[in-house]
C-alpha positions, 0 to 999 in steps of 0.5 A: 279510743273513738276514731269516728271523728277521723271520718270526714267528707273528702277523706282519702280512703281505699276500698279493699275487696277480698273475693271475686273477680273484682278483688283488689284495693281501690283508691277513692274519697268519702262523700258523706258520713252519717250515723248508720251509713257512709257514702264513697265516690265510686273508684275508677281504674284507667278512666273506668268506674269499678262496677262493684255490686250491691251486697259486696263485702269490703273494708274501708281503709284510711290513715292519719299521721300515725296509723291505719284504720279499717271498717268492715262493711257492705255496699247497700246501694249504688247511685249513678247520678249526678255522680257515681257513689256507693252507700255503705253500712256504718256500724261505728266499729272502726279498728286500728290496724297493727300492721307488721309491714310498714312503709319504708322510705329513704331517710338520712338522719344521724344515728348513734348507738351502743350494743348490749353485751354481757359486760354492759353497753359498748362504746358509742358508735355513729352511723347515717340512716339510709331508710326508715319505717315504723318497724325498723331502719337501715343505717350505714356505719364504719364498724361491723355489728353482729347479727342478732345484737341488741342496740340502744340507738338514738335517732336524730329526727326533725321532731327531736331525738328519740331513743329506741331498742333495736335488734340487728337482723342483717349486716352487709359490707358495702364493696365500694364504700367499705362501710357496713349496712345494718338493718334492724327491727325495733325491739319492744318499742313503746307505741308513743315512740313508734307513732313519732317515727311513723309521723316522721315517715309520713312527713318524708312521704309528703315532701317526696310527693311535693317534689314528684319523687313518689 
């Protein structure tokens, strides 16, 4: 897939430096996008410009509603006026990042599920989601669910219900409520379904930012 169309002036990006005394990840925005170069505004930390040097290798990381992307590049030039920007090499080699660690965010959607057993599927049970990510979720239910169990679960998301397979990785009994907190990893989930879930997580994050909660 051609991801170049996603690069537009003003796009929020991170610059990730892997080595040296300035190693870290810095937030900034794209300035301009050309055929062979891109420019980004010099990032600032505590009101001070980050003094990255010409020749520094780095990754440009950006996101859309469903995934993260990265570009391996090098700082070709620093420009100080009228505003501080970095000129970066741009080879059009943009890679979608398949991350194992997904952002997990509070969510309270209905979950219905059936456990896969040797005899078939168990009776349908209900739960309330506690948090959600592109890689899994945590939900609360009245009955225990065995660690390692495979569930066929339906998530009642704002964009419509979605059915997924999940593997139970943790079960904890809550002292006060007497209910069970079940953590699961999504199991053999199609990418189109994972994208729908990640889009939902992004929407939740956006709403939380508007309310000043993150």
